[in-house]
C-alpha positions in Angstrom: 20.9 -6.4 17.1 20.4 -2.6 16.9 16.7 -3.2 18.5 17.1 -1.9 21.7 13.8 -1.3 22.9 12.2 -4.2 21.0 10.6 -6.3 23.8 9.7 -9.7 22.4 9.8 -13.8 22.8 11.9 -14.7 20.2 14.3 -12.2 19.5 15.8 -14.8 17.3 12.6 -14.3 14.7 13.6 -10.4 14.0 15.3 -10.0 10.6 15.3 -13.8 9.7 14.4 -13.2 6.5 10.6 -14.0 7.5 7.6 -11.7 8.2 6.6 -13.0 11.8 2.6 -14.3 11.5 1.6 -11.7 9.3 3.2 -8.8 10.8 1.9 -9.0 14.1 3.2 -6.6 17.1 5.2 -6.8 18.9 7.5 -8.1 16.2 6.2 -5.8 14.1 6.7 -2.6 15.4 8.6 0.7 15.4 10.3 -0.3 18.1 11.3 -3.7 16.4 12.2 -2.3 12.8 8.9 -4.2 11.6 10.8 -7.1 12.3 14.4 -6.1 11.1 12.9 -4.8 7.8 10.9 -8.2 7.6 7.4 -6.8 7.3 6.3 -4.2 4.8 5.4 -0.8 6.8 1.5 -0.7 8.3 -0.4 0.7 6.0 -4.8 2.1 6.0 -7.1 -0.4 5.8 -10.1 1.0 3.6 -13.3 1.3 5.9 -10.9 1.3 8.8 -9.3 4.2 9.1 -7.1 4.1 12.2 -6.4 0.4 11.7 -3.1 0.5 10.4 -0.9 -3.0 9.5 1.3 -5.0 7.3 -1.7 -6.8 5.6 -4.4 -5.0 4.7 -5.9 -7.5 3.0 -5.8 -10.1 5.7 -8.5 -8.0 7.4 -11.8 -9.0 6.7 -10.6 -12.4 4.7 -13.0 -14.3 6.3 -10.3 -15.8 8.8 -9.6 -14.7 12.6 -5.8 -13.8 13.0 -6.3 -13.0 16.6 -3.6 -10.9 17.1 -2.6 -7.2 17.4 -3.3 -5.0 15.3 -5.6 -7.1 13.7 -8.4 -8.5 16.3 -8.9 -4.8 18.1 -11.2 -2.6 17.8 -9.6 0.5 15.4 -9.5 -2.5 12.6 -12.8 -3.6 13.7 -11.8 -7.1 15.2 -10.0 -8.4 11.6 -13.5 -6.7 10.2 -15.6 -9.0 12.0 -13.5 -12.2 11.2 -13.0 -12.3 14.9 -16.5 -11.8 16.3 -18.2 -14.0 18.3 -20.7 -16.3 16.8 
């Protein structure tokens, strides 16, 4: 409610008290109020100046988070976790 420009498959997840899947887009976006306030505001990731994510410690943690913004060029494809073998 109150997020007219928030286009997500499951609107009931917005503002439900849980940050949806580590703050992936489009839930953790300005249009969706960063999951209705459930997700921390995106912050920069050391070594990736154009990478802004809600959970910077998830970048290069050994597990591919195959969603935007984590698995993107700006975030080094999750710090290399999502690169093909």
